[in-house]
PQR file with spaces between the fields and no chain letter, atoms N, CA, C, O and H, PARSE charges and radii, in Angstrom:
ATOM       1  N    UNK     1      -9.168    4.866  -15.286 -0.4000 1.5000
ATOM       2  CA   UNK     1      -9.229    4.356  -13.938 -0.0000 2.0000
ATOM       3  C    UNK     1     -10.051    3.077  -13.937  0.5500 1.7000
ATOM       4  O    UNK     1     -11.216    3.070  -14.333 -0.5500 1.4000
ATOM       5  N    UNK     2      -9.439    2.015  -13.496 -0.4000 1.5000
ATOM       6  CA   UNK     2     -10.101    0.713  -13.429 -0.0000 2.0000
ATOM       7  C    UNK     2     -10.163    0.280  -11.971  0.5500 1.7000
ATOM       8  O    UNK     2      -9.131   -0.070  -11.397 -0.5500 1.4000
ATOM       9  H    UNK     2      -8.492    2.020  -13.174  0.4000 1.0000
ATOM      10  N    UNK     3     -11.345    0.292  -11.353 -0.4000 1.5000
ATOM      11  CA   UNK     3     -11.441   -0.043   -9.934 -0.0000 2.0000
ATOM      12  C    UNK     3     -11.090   -1.489   -9.614  0.5500 1.7000
ATOM      13  O    UNK     3     -10.896   -1.823   -8.445 -0.5500 1.4000
ATOM      14  H    UNK     3     -12.183    0.576  -11.819  0.4000 1.0000
ATOM      15  N    UNK     4     -11.002   -2.354  -10.619 -0.4000 1.5000
ATOM      16  CA   UNK     4     -10.627   -3.741  -10.345 -0.0000 2.0000
ATOM      17  C    UNK     4      -9.111   -3.924  -10.343  0.5500 1.7000
ATOM      18  O    UNK     4      -8.624   -5.034  -10.129 -0.5500 1.4000
ATOM      19  H    UNK     4     -11.159   -2.083  -11.568  0.4000 1.0000
ATOM      20  N    UNK     5      -8.369   -2.857  -10.578 -0.4000 1.5000
ATOM      21  CA   UNK     5      -6.912   -2.931  -10.656 -0.0000 2.0000
ATOM      22  C    UNK     5      -6.279   -2.000   -9.631  0.5500 1.7000
ATOM      23  O    UNK     5      -5.602   -1.039   -9.997 -0.5500 1.4000
ATOM      24  H    UNK     5      -8.765   -1.955  -10.752  0.4000 1.0000
ATOM      25  N    UNK     6      -6.494   -2.276   -8.362 -0.4000 1.5000
ATOM      26  CA   UNK     6      -5.883   -1.446   -7.343 -0.0000 2.0000
ATOM      27  C    UNK     6      -6.341   -1.817   -5.950  0.5500 1.7000
ATOM      28  O    UNK     6      -7.225   -2.653   -5.762 -0.5500 1.4000
ATOM      29  H    UNK     6      -7.044   -3.056   -8.064  0.4000 1.0000
ATOM      30  N    UNK     7      -5.718   -1.177   -4.982 -0.4000 1.5000
ATOM      31  CA   UNK     7      -6.061   -1.367   -3.577 -0.0000 2.0000
ATOM      32  C    UNK     7      -6.459   -0.019   -3.001  0.5500 1.7000
ATOM      33  O    UNK     7      -5.867    1.006   -3.337 -0.5500 1.4000
ATOM      34  H    UNK     7      -4.999   -0.498   -5.135  0.4000 1.0000
ATOM      35  N    UNK     8      -7.439   -0.022   -2.156 -0.4000 1.5000
ATOM      36  CA   UNK     8      -7.876    1.202   -1.498 -0.0000 2.0000
ATOM      37  C    UNK     8      -7.332    1.188   -0.068  0.5500 1.7000
ATOM      38  O    UNK     8      -7.809    0.430    0.776 -0.5500 1.4000
ATOM      39  H    UNK     8      -7.920   -0.855   -1.883  0.4000 1.0000
ATOM      40  N    UNK     9      -6.344    2.021    0.192 -0.4000 1.5000
ATOM      41  CA   UNK     9      -5.714    2.106    1.504 -0.0000 2.0000
ATOM      42  C    UNK     9      -6.065    3.424    2.181  0.5500 1.7000
ATOM      43  O    UNK     9      -6.399    4.406    1.518 -0.5500 1.4000
ATOM      44  H    UNK     9      -5.957    2.638   -0.494  0.4000 1.0000
ATOM      45  N    UNK    10      -5.987    3.433    3.493 -0.4000 1.5000
ATOM      46  CA   UNK    10      -6.035    4.698    4.220 -0.0000 2.0000
ATOM      47  C    UNK    10      -4.708    5.403    3.959  0.5500 1.7000
ATOM      48  O    UNK    10      -3.780    4.793    3.429 -0.5500 1.4000
ATOM      49  H    UNK    10      -5.716    2.635    4.032  0.4000 1.0000
ATOM      50  N    UNK    11      -4.609    6.664    4.321 -0.4000 1.5000
ATOM      51  CA   UNK    11      -3.361    7.419    4.111 -0.0000 2.0000
ATOM      52  C    UNK    11      -2.191    6.750    4.845  0.5500 1.7000
ATOM      53  O    UNK    11      -1.086    6.677    4.306 -0.5500 1.4000
ATOM      54  H    UNK    11      -5.364    7.159    4.752  0.4000 1.0000
ATOM      55  N    UNK    12      -2.423    6.268    6.055 -0.4000 1.5000
ATOM      56  CA   UNK    12      -1.368    5.607    6.832 -0.0000 2.0000
ATOM      57  C    UNK    12      -0.896    4.334    6.144  0.5500 1.7000
ATOM      58  O    UNK    12       0.305    4.118    5.983 -0.5500 1.4000
ATOM      59  H    UNK    12      -3.320    6.327    6.493  0.4000 1.0000
ATOM      60  N    UNK    13      -1.837    3.495    5.740 -0.4000 1.5000
ATOM      61  CA   UNK    13      -1.474    2.231    5.112 -0.0000 2.0000
ATOM      62  C    UNK    13      -0.859    2.448    3.731  0.5500 1.7000
ATOM      63  O    UNK    13       0.018    1.687    3.322 -0.5500 1.4000
ATOM      64  H    UNK    13      -2.813    3.671    5.870  0.4000 1.0000
ATOM      65  N    UNK    14      -1.302    3.459    3.019 -0.4000 1.5000
ATOM      66  CA   UNK    14      -0.719    3.789    1.726 -0.0000 2.0000
ATOM      67  C    UNK    14       0.746    4.186    1.879  0.5500 1.7000
ATOM      68  O    UNK    14       1.600    3.748    1.108 -0.5500 1.4000
ATOM      69  H    UNK    14      -2.014    4.076    3.351  0.4000 1.0000
ATOM      70  N    UNK    15       1.025    5.003    2.862 -0.4000 1.5000
ATOM      71  CA   UNK    15       2.415    5.433    3.100 -0.0000 2.0000
ATOM      72  C    UNK    15       3.282    4.246    3.520  0.5500 1.7000
ATOM      73  O    UNK    15       4.418    4.113    3.066 -0.5500 1.4000
ATOM      74  H    UNK    15       0.331    5.358    3.489  0.4000 1.0000
ATOM      75  N    UNK    16       2.746    3.383    4.390 -0.4000 1.5000
ATOM      76  CA   UNK    16       3.495    2.196    4.822 -0.0000 2.0000
ATOM      77  C    UNK    16       3.763    1.272    3.632  0.5500 1.7000
ATOM      78  O    UNK    16       4.844    0.693    3.522 -0.5500 1.4000
ATOM      79  H    UNK    16       1.823    3.491    4.759  0.4000 1.0000
ATOM      80  N    UNK    17       2.786    1.138    2.750 -0.4000 1.5000
ATOM      81  CA   UNK    17       2.944    0.312    1.545 -0.0000 2.0000
ATOM      82  C    UNK    17       4.015    0.911    0.633  0.5500 1.7000
ATOM      83  O    UNK    17       4.896    0.200    0.152 -0.5500 1.4000
ATOM      84  H    UNK    17       1.908    1.608    2.839  0.4000 1.0000
ATOM      85  N    UNK    18       3.934    2.215    0.399 -0.4000 1.5000
ATOM      86  CA   UNK    18       4.912    2.890   -0.465 -0.0000 2.0000
ATOM      87  C    UNK    18       6.330    2.777    0.073  0.5500 1.7000
ATOM      88  O    UNK    18       7.284    2.733   -0.703 -0.5500 1.4000
ATOM      89  H    UNK    18       3.218    2.794    0.790  0.4000 1.0000
ATOM      90  N    UNK    19       6.476    2.730    1.381 -0.4000 1.5000
ATOM      91  CA   UNK    19       7.805    2.628    2.004 -0.0000 2.0000
ATOM      92  C    UNK    19       8.269    1.188    2.203  0.5500 1.7000
ATOM      93  O    UNK    19       9.347    0.945    2.746 -0.5500 1.4000
ATOM      94  H    UNK    19       5.700    2.766    2.011  0.4000 1.0000
ATOM      95  N    UNK    20       7.458    0.245    1.765 -0.4000 1.5000
ATOM      96  CA   UNK    20       7.847   -1.165    1.860 -0.0000 2.0000
ATOM      97  C    UNK    20       7.688   -1.753    3.248  0.5500 1.7000
ATOM      98  O    UNK    20       8.260   -2.801    3.546 -0.5500 1.4000
ATOM      99  H    UNK    20       6.583    0.442    1.324  0.4000 1.0000
ATOM     100  N    UNK    21       6.927   -1.098    4.092 -0.4000 1.5000
ATOM     101  CA   UNK    21       6.733   -1.615    5.452 -0.0000 2.0000
ATOM     102  C    UNK    21       5.640   -2.669    5.507  0.5500 1.7000
ATOM     103  O    UNK    21       5.651   -3.531    6.385 -0.5500 1.4000
ATOM     104  H    UNK    21       6.462   -0.246    3.850  0.4000 1.0000
ATOM     105  N    UNK    22       4.702   -2.607    4.583 -0.4000 1.5000
ATOM     106  CA   UNK    22       3.701   -3.656    4.439 -0.0000 2.0000
ATOM     107  C    UNK    22       3.576   -3.978    2.956  0.5500 1.7000
ATOM     108  O    UNK    22       3.888   -3.150    2.100 -0.5500 1.4000
ATOM     109  H    UNK    22       4.692   -1.906    3.870  0.4000 1.0000
ATOM     110  N    UNK    23       3.123   -5.172    2.666 -0.4000 1.5000
ATOM     111  CA   UNK    23       2.868   -5.579    1.291 -0.0000 2.0000
ATOM     112  C    UNK    23       1.666   -6.514    1.280  0.5500 1.7000
ATOM     113  O    UNK    23       1.187   -6.942    2.330 -0.5500 1.4000
ATOM     114  H    UNK    23       2.870   -5.845    3.361  0.4000 1.0000
ATOM     115  N    UNK    24       1.192   -6.822    0.090 -0.4000 1.5000
ATOM     116  CA   UNK    24       0.079   -7.749   -0.072 -0.0000 2.0000
ATOM     117  C    UNK    24       0.544   -8.838   -1.032  0.5500 1.7000
ATOM     118  O    UNK    24       1.013   -8.546   -2.132 -0.5500 1.4000
ATOM     119  H    UNK    24       1.581   -6.475   -0.763  0.4000 1.0000
ATOM     120  N    UNK    25       0.412  -10.083   -0.613 -0.4000 1.5000
ATOM     121  CA   UNK    25       0.838  -11.218   -1.427 -0.0000 2.0000
ATOM     122  C    UNK    25      -0.204  -11.498   -2.520  0.5500 1.7000
ATOM     123  O    UNK    25      -1.325  -10.996   -2.446 -0.5500 1.4000
ATOM     124  H    UNK    25       0.031  -10.320    0.280  0.4000 1.0000
ATOM     125  N    UNK    26       0.159  -12.288   -3.523 -0.4000 1.5000
ATOM     126  CA   UNK    26      -0.810  -12.623   -4.583 -0.0000 2.0000
ATOM     127  C    UNK    26      -2.074  -13.313   -4.061  0.5500 1.7000
ATOM     128  O    UNK    26      -3.123  -13.256   -4.703 -0.5500 1.4000
ATOM     129  H    UNK    26       1.070  -12.695   -3.583  0.4000 1.0000
ATOM     130  N    UNK    27      -1.975  -13.962   -2.903 -0.4000 1.5000
ATOM     131  CA   UNK    27      -3.171  -14.590   -2.332 -0.0000 2.0000
ATOM     132  C    UNK    27      -3.858  -13.669   -1.323  0.5500 1.7000
ATOM     133  O    UNK    27      -4.638  -14.124   -0.486 -0.5500 1.4000
ATOM     134  H    UNK    27      -1.123  -14.009   -2.382  0.4000 1.0000
ATOM     135  N    UNK    28      -3.559  -12.363   -1.413 -0.4000 1.5000
ATOM     136  CA   UNK    28      -4.232  -11.295   -0.675 -0.0000 2.0000
ATOM     137  C    UNK    28      -3.986  -11.315    0.842  0.5500 1.7000
ATOM     138  O    UNK    28      -4.848  -10.901    1.617 -0.5500 1.4000
ATOM     139  H    UNK    28      -2.926  -11.994   -2.093  0.4000 1.0000
ATOM     140  N    UNK    29      -2.820  -11.792    1.255 -0.4000 1.5000
ATOM     141  CA   UNK    29      -2.437  -11.720    2.658 -0.0000 2.0000
ATOM     142  C    UNK    29      -1.552  -10.503    2.871  0.5500 1.7000
ATOM     143  O    UNK    29      -0.688  -10.207    2.046 -0.5500 1.4000
ATOM     144  H    UNK    29      -2.120  -12.128    0.625  0.4000 1.0000
ATOM     145  N    UNK    30      -1.763   -9.806    3.961 -0.4000 1.5000
ATOM     146  CA   UNK    30      -0.918   -8.664    4.313 -0.0000 2.0000
ATOM     147  C    UNK    30       0.314   -9.207    5.027  0.5500 1.7000
ATOM     148  O    UNK    30       0.212  -10.039    5.928 -0.5500 1.4000
ATOM     149  H    UNK    30      -2.465  -10.046    4.632  0.4000 1.0000
ATOM     150  N    UNK    31       1.467   -8.725    4.612 -0.4000 1.5000
ATOM     151  CA   UNK    31       2.730   -9.094    5.265 -0.0000 2.0000
ATOM     152  C    UNK    31       3.380   -7.817    5.774  0.5500 1.7000
ATOM     153  O    UNK    31       3.370   -6.790    5.095 -0.5500 1.4000
ATOM     154  H    UNK    31       1.549   -8.049    3.879  0.4000 1.0000
ATOM     155  N    UNK    32       3.936   -7.887    6.955 -0.4000 1.5000
ATOM     156  CA   UNK    32       4.598   -6.746    7.593 -0.0000 2.0000
ATOM     157  C    UNK    32       6.100   -6.994    7.545  0.5500 1.7000
ATOM     158  O    UNK    32       6.558   -8.094    7.854 -0.5500 1.4000
ATOM     159  H    UNK    32       3.945   -8.721    7.506  0.4000 1.0000
ATOM     160  N    UNK    33       6.868   -5.977    7.158 -0.4000 1.5000
ATOM     161  CA   UNK    33       8.316   -6.142    7.017 -0.0000 2.0000
ATOM     162  C    UNK    33       8.975   -6.420    8.365  0.5500 1.7000
ATOM     163  O    UNK    33       8.481   -6.003    9.412 -0.5500 1.4000
ATOM     164  H    UNK    33       6.495   -5.084    6.907  0.4000 1.0000
ATOM     165  N    UNK    34      10.080   -7.120    8.318 -0.4000 1.5000
ATOM     166  CA   UNK    34      10.836   -7.409    9.545 -0.0000 2.0000
ATOM     167  C    UNK    34      11.351   -6.110   10.159  0.5500 1.7000
ATOM     168  O    UNK    34      11.489   -6.014   11.378 -0.5500 1.4000
ATOM     169  H    UNK    34      10.482   -7.459    7.467  0.4000 1.0000
ATOM     170  N    UNK    35      11.634   -5.116    9.327 -0.4000 1.5000
ATOM     171  CA   UNK    35      12.085   -3.809    9.821 -0.0000 2.0000
ATOM     172  C    UNK    35      11.029   -3.197   10.735  0.5500 1.7000
ATOM     173  O    UNK    35      11.353   -2.655   11.792 -0.5500 1.4000
ATOM     174  H    UNK    35      11.522   -5.194    8.337  0.4000 1.0000
ATOM     175  N    UNK    36       9.790   -3.284   10.332 -0.4000 1.5000
ATOM     176  CA   UNK    36       8.711   -2.739   11.145 -0.0000 2.0000
ATOM     177  C    UNK    36       8.494   -3.586   12.393  0.5500 1.7000
ATOM     178  O    UNK    36       8.210   -3.051   13.465 -0.5500 1.4000
ATOM     179  H    UNK    36       9.527   -3.724    9.473  0.4000 1.0000
ATOM     180  N    UNK    37       8.623   -4.888   12.263 -0.4000 1.5000
ATOM     181  CA   UNK    37       8.446   -5.771   13.410 -0.0000 2.0000
ATOM     182  C    UNK    37       9.485   -5.498   14.485  0.5500 1.7000
ATOM     183  O    UNK    37       9.213   -5.703   15.668 -0.5500 1.4000
ATOM     184  H    UNK    37       8.853   -5.323   11.392  0.4000 1.0000
ATOM     185  N    UNK    38      10.679   -5.035   14.096 -0.4000 1.5000
ATOM     186  CA   UNK    38      11.731   -4.697   15.050 -0.0000 2.0000
ATOM     187  C    UNK    38      11.412   -3.423   15.823  0.5500 1.7000
ATOM     188  O    UNK    38      12.005   -3.180   16.874 -0.5500 1.4000
ATOM     189  H    UNK    38      10.901   -4.868   13.135  0.4000 1.0000
ATOM     190  N    UNK    39      10.492   -2.608   15.324 -0.4000 1.5000
ATOM     191  CA   UNK    39      10.077   -1.369   15.989 -0.0000 2.0000
ATOM     192  C    UNK    39       8.825   -1.617   16.827  0.5500 1.7000
ATOM     193  O    UNK    39       7.950   -0.756   16.911 -0.5500 1.4000
ATOM     194  H    UNK    39      10.010   -2.805   14.470  0.4000 1.0000
ATOM     195  N    UNK    40       8.745   -2.763   17.427 -0.4000 1.5000
ATOM     196  CA   UNK    40       7.524   -3.155   18.122 -0.0000 2.0000
ATOM     197  C    UNK    40       7.226   -2.283   19.331  0.5500 1.7000
ATOM     198  O    UNK    40       6.144   -2.389   19.909 -0.5500 1.4000
ATOM     199  H    UNK    40       9.456   -3.462   17.359  0.4000 1.0000
ATOM     200  N    UNK    41       8.168   -1.414   19.734 -0.4000 1.5000
ATOM     201  CA   UNK    41       7.907   -0.511   20.854 -0.0000 2.0000
ATOM     202  C    UNK    41       7.152    0.752   20.406  0.5500 1.7000
ATOM     203  O    UNK    41       6.772    1.578   21.236 -0.5500 1.4000
ATOM     204  H    UNK    41       9.048   -1.327   19.265  0.4000 1.0000
ATOM     205  N    UNK    42       6.942    0.892   19.109 -0.4000 1.5000
ATOM     206  CA   UNK    42       6.214    2.037   18.577 -0.0000 2.0000
ATOM     207  C    UNK    42       4.713    1.816   18.729  0.5500 1.7000
ATOM     208  O    UNK    42       4.179    0.848   18.186 -0.5500 1.4000
ATOM     209  H    UNK    42       7.251    0.221   18.435  0.4000 1.0000
ATOM     210  N    UNK    43       4.017    2.700   19.461 -0.4000 1.5000
ATOM     211  CA   UNK    43       2.559    2.541   19.599 -0.0000 2.0000
ATOM     212  C    UNK    43       1.837    2.579   18.250  0.5500 1.7000
ATOM     213  O    UNK    43       0.861    1.854   18.053 -0.5500 1.4000
ATOM     214  H    UNK    43       4.451    3.486   19.901  0.4000 1.0000
ATOM     215  N    UNK    44       2.299    3.406   17.332 -0.4000 1.5000
ATOM     216  CA   UNK    44       1.681    3.489   16.010 -0.0000 2.0000
ATOM     217  C    UNK    44       1.795    2.143   15.290  0.5500 1.7000
ATOM     218  O    UNK    44       0.819    1.639   14.734 -0.5500 1.4000
ATOM     219  H    UNK    44       3.091    3.995   17.492  0.4000 1.0000
ATOM     220  N    UNK    45       2.987    1.580   15.308 -0.4000 1.5000
ATOM     221  CA   UNK    45       3.194    0.280   14.655 -0.0000 2.0000
ATOM     222  C    UNK    45       2.349   -0.791   15.314  0.5500 1.7000
ATOM     223  O    UNK    45       1.725   -1.601   14.628 -0.5500 1.4000
ATOM     224  H    UNK    45       3.780    1.990   15.759  0.4000 1.0000
ATOM     225  N    UNK    46       2.322   -0.806   16.627 -0.4000 1.5000
ATOM     226  CA   UNK    46       1.552   -1.824   17.351 -0.0000 2.0000
ATOM     227  C    UNK    46       0.067   -1.697   17.064  0.5500 1.7000
ATOM     228  O    UNK    46      -0.597   -2.700   16.803 -0.5500 1.4000
ATOM     229  H    UNK    46       2.829   -0.148   17.185  0.4000 1.0000
ATOM     230  N    UNK    47      -0.463   -0.493   17.108 -0.4000 1.5000
ATOM     231  CA   UNK    47      -1.899   -0.288   16.989 -0.0000 2.0000
ATOM     232  C    UNK    47      -2.426   -0.418   15.565  0.5500 1.7000
ATOM     233  O    UNK    47      -3.553   -0.870   15.366 -0.5500 1.4000
ATOM     234  H    UNK    47       0.076    0.322   17.320  0.4000 1.0000
ATOM     235  N    UNK    48      -1.630   -0.028   14.575 -0.4000 1.5000
ATOM     236  CA   UNK    48      -2.180    0.088   13.223 -0.0000 2.0000
ATOM     237  C    UNK    48      -1.515   -0.772   12.153  0.5500 1.7000
ATOM     238  O    UNK    48      -2.064   -0.908   11.060 -0.5500 1.4000
ATOM     239  H    UNK    48      -0.714    0.339   14.737  0.4000 1.0000
ATOM     240  N    UNK    49      -0.366   -1.350   12.428 -0.4000 1.5000
ATOM     241  CA   UNK    49       0.319   -2.073   11.369 -0.0000 2.0000
ATOM     242  C    UNK    49       0.687   -3.513   11.735  0.5500 1.7000
ATOM     243  O    UNK    49       0.432   -4.426   10.950 -0.5500 1.4000
ATOM     244  H    UNK    49       0.080   -1.240   13.316  0.4000 1.0000
ATOM     245  N    UNK    50       1.273   -3.728   12.893 -0.4000 1.5000
ATOM     246  CA   UNK    50       1.749   -5.071   13.236 -0.0000 2.0000
ATOM     247  C    UNK    50       0.622   -6.097   13.306  0.5500 1.7000
ATOM     248  O    UNK    50       0.836   -7.269   12.999 -0.5500 1.4000
ATOM     249  H    UNK    50       1.480   -2.986   13.531  0.4000 1.0000
ATOM     250  N    UNK    51      -0.559   -5.678   13.701 -0.4000 1.5000
ATOM     251  CA   UNK    51      -1.691   -6.588   13.787 -0.0000 2.0000
ATOM     252  C    UNK    51      -2.208   -7.050   12.437  0.5500 1.7000
ATOM     253  O    UNK    51      -3.052   -7.943   12.364 -0.5500 1.4000
ATOM     254  H    UNK    51      -0.734   -4.725   13.951  0.4000 1.0000
ATOM     255  N    UNK    52      -1.705   -6.449   11.373 -0.4000 1.5000
ATOM     256  CA   UNK    52      -2.142   -6.829   10.027 -0.0000 2.0000
ATOM     257  C    UNK    52      -1.410   -8.055    9.489  0.5500 1.7000
ATOM     258  O    UNK    52      -1.832   -8.640    8.491 -0.5500 1.4000
ATOM     259  H    UNK    52      -1.019   -5.724   11.433  0.4000 1.0000
ATOM     260  N    UNK    53      -0.324   -8.446   10.137 -0.4000 1.5000
ATOM     261  CA   UNK    53       0.479   -9.572    9.658 -0.0000 2.0000
ATOM     262  C    UNK    53      -0.395  -10.811    9.479  0.5500 1.7000
ATOM     263  O    UNK    53      -1.023  -11.292   10.422 -0.5500 1.4000
ATOM     264  H    UNK    53       0.019   -7.971   10.947  0.4000 1.0000
ATOM     265  N    UNK    54      -0.418  -11.317    8.238 -0.4000 1.5000
ATOM     266  CA   UNK    54      -1.140  -12.546    7.941 -0.0000 2.0000
ATOM     267  C    UNK    54      -2.644  -12.392    7.746  0.5500 1.7000
ATOM     268  O    UNK    54      -3.342  -13.378    7.510 -0.5500 1.4000
ATOM     269  H    UNK    54       0.092  -10.926    7.472  0.4000 1.0000
ATOM     270  N    UNK    55      -3.151  -11.158    7.844 -0.4000 1.5000
ATOM     271  CA   UNK    55      -4.584  -10.931    7.665 -0.0000 2.0000
ATOM     272  C    UNK    55      -4.915  -10.979    6.172  0.5500 1.7000
ATOM     273  O    UNK    55      -4.204  -10.397    5.353 -0.5500 1.4000
ATOM     274  H    UNK    55      -2.584  -10.357    8.036  0.4000 1.0000
ATOM     275  N    UNK    56      -5.978  -11.663    5.835 -0.4000 1.5000
ATOM     276  CA   UNK    56      -6.397  -11.732    4.433 -0.0000 2.0000
ATOM     277  C    UNK    56      -7.302  -10.544    4.131  0.5500 1.7000
ATOM     278  O    UNK    56      -8.218  -10.236    4.894 -0.5500 1.4000
ATOM     279  H    UNK    56      -6.555  -12.136    6.501  0.4000 1.0000
ATOM     280  N    UNK    57      -7.035   -9.882    3.007 -0.4000 1.5000
ATOM     281  CA   UNK    57      -7.840   -8.746    2.577 -0.0000 2.0000
ATOM     282  C    UNK    57      -9.224   -9.248    2.183  0.5500 1.7000
ATOM     283  O    UNK    57      -9.364  -10.259    1.495 -0.5500 1.4000
ATOM     284  H    UNK    57      -6.291  -10.132    2.387  0.4000 1.0000
ATOM     285  N    UNK    58     -10.224   -8.531    2.625 -0.4000 1.5000
ATOM     286  CA   UNK    58     -11.589   -8.860    2.240 -0.0000 2.0000
ATOM     287  C    UNK    58     -11.822   -8.336    0.828  0.5500 1.7000
ATOM     288  O    UNK    58     -11.717   -7.135    0.580 -0.5500 1.4000
ATOM     289  H    UNK    58     -10.110   -7.709    3.183  0.4000 1.0000
ATOM     290  N    UNK    59     -12.131   -9.218   -0.071 -0.4000 1.5000
ATOM     291  CA   UNK    59     -12.313   -8.845   -1.466 -0.0000 2.0000
ATOM     292  C    UNK    59     -13.708   -8.273   -1.684  0.5500 1.7000
ATOM     293  O    UNK    59     -14.666   -8.693   -1.036 -0.5500 1.4000
ATOM     294  H    UNK    59     -12.216  -10.194    0.131  0.4000 1.0000
ATOM     295  N    UNK    60     -13.819   -7.316   -2.596 -0.4000 1.5000
ATOM     296  CA   UNK    60     -15.125   -6.709   -2.869 -0.0000 2.0000
ATOM     297  C    UNK    60     -16.035   -7.664   -3.637  0.5500 1.7000
ATOM     298  O    UNK    60     -15.575   -8.587   -4.309 -0.5500 1.4000
ATOM     299  H    UNK    60     -13.041   -6.974   -3.123  0.4000 1.0000
ATOM     300  N    UNK    61     -17.309   -7.421   -3.522 -0.4000 1.5000
ATOM     301  CA   UNK    61     -18.277   -8.200   -4.298 -0.0000 2.0000
ATOM     302  C    UNK    61     -18.399   -7.625   -5.714  0.5500 1.7000
ATOM     303  O    UNK    61     -18.786   -8.323   -6.651 -0.5500 1.4000
ATOM     304  H    UNK    61     -17.683   -6.670   -2.977  0.4000 1.0000
ATOM     305  N    UNK    62     -18.066   -6.356   -5.844 -0.4000 1.5000
ATOM     306  CA   UNK    62     -18.145   -5.658   -7.119 -0.0000 2.0000
ATOM     307  C    UNK    62     -16.722   -5.310   -7.559  0.5500 1.7000
ATOM     308  O    UNK    62     -15.852   -5.097   -6.714 -0.5500 1.4000
ATOM     309  H    UNK    62     -17.752   -5.789   -5.082  0.4000 1.0000
ATOM     310  N    UNK    63     -16.483   -5.252   -8.823 -0.4000 1.5000
ATOM     311  CA   UNK    63     -15.163   -4.901   -9.375 -0.0000 2.0000
ATOM     312  C    UNK    63     -14.086   -5.898   -8.954  0.5500 1.7000
ATOM     313  O    UNK    63     -13.008   -5.499   -8.514 -0.5500 1.4000
ATOM     314  H    UNK    63     -17.189   -5.425   -9.510  0.4000 1.0000
ATOM     315  N    UNK    64     -14.373   -7.180   -9.088 -0.4000 1.5000
ATOM     316  CA   UNK    64     -13.433   -8.227   -8.715 -0.0000 2.0000
ATOM     317  C    UNK    64     -12.199   -8.143   -9.602  0.5500 1.7000
ATOM     318  O    UNK    64     -12.300   -7.862  -10.796 -0.5500 1.4000
ATOM     319  H    UNK    64     -15.249   -7.504   -9.446  0.4000 1.0000
ATOM     320  N    UNK    65     -11.047   -8.386   -9.018 -0.4000 1.5000
ATOM     321  CA   UNK    65      -9.777   -8.324   -9.735 -0.0000 2.0000
ATOM     322  C    UNK    65      -9.752   -9.353  -10.868  0.5500 1.7000
ATOM     323  O    UNK    65     -10.126  -10.512  -10.687 -0.5500 1.4000
ATOM     324  H    UNK    65     -10.965   -8.614   -8.048  0.4000 1.0000
ATOM     325  N    UNK    66      -9.310   -8.906  -12.017 -0.4000 1.5000
ATOM     326  CA   UNK    66      -9.143   -9.789  -13.161 -0.0000 2.0000
ATOM     327  C    UNK    66      -7.734  -10.378  -13.123  0.5500 1.7000
ATOM     328  O    UNK    66      -6.794   -9.743  -12.645 -0.5500 1.4000
ATOM     329  H    UNK    66      -9.006   -7.964  -12.164  0.4000 1.0000
ATOM     330  N    UNK    67      -7.607  -11.580  -13.625 -0.4000 1.5000
ATOM     331  CA   UNK    67      -6.291  -12.260  -13.650 -0.0000 2.0000
ATOM     332  C    UNK    67      -5.370  -11.675  -14.710  0.5500 1.7000
ATOM     333  O    UNK    67      -4.163  -11.580  -14.484 -0.5500 1.4000
ATOM     334  H    UNK    67      -8.371  -12.096  -14.013  0.4000 1.0000
ATOM     335  N    UNK    68      -5.898  -11.286  -15.839 -0.4000 1.5000
ATOM     336  CA   UNK    68      -5.068  -10.786  -16.940 -0.0000 2.0000
ATOM     337  C    UNK    68      -5.148   -9.272  -17.011  0.5500 1.7000
ATOM     338  O    UNK    68      -6.106   -8.726  -17.560 -0.5500 1.4000
ATOM     339  H    UNK    68      -6.878  -11.363  -16.022  0.4000 1.0000
ATOM     340  N    UNK    69      -4.178   -8.605  -16.476 -0.4000 1.5000
ATOM     341  CA   UNK    69      -4.149   -7.136  -16.494 -0.0000 2.0000
ATOM     342  C    UNK    69      -3.651   -6.679  -17.837  0.5500 1.7000
ATOM     343  O    UNK    69      -3.544   -5.477  -18.080 -0.5500 1.4000
ATOM     344  H    UNK    69      -3.401   -9.048  -16.030  0.4000 1.0000
């Protein structure tokens, strides 16, 4: 287990990531799928996922990601 090689998600965000509803770009921006954006009437999507679009992940001070995995 290498803590510098992974993302720590909540259960909700982990499931959304696994289903391709959200992703993280190489420059650490969260992107929300267009499929999820079309479900904008969902309170769950509105409250917990859609607001993440374009948000930059706060990187840790410890266990910084290495470039060469």
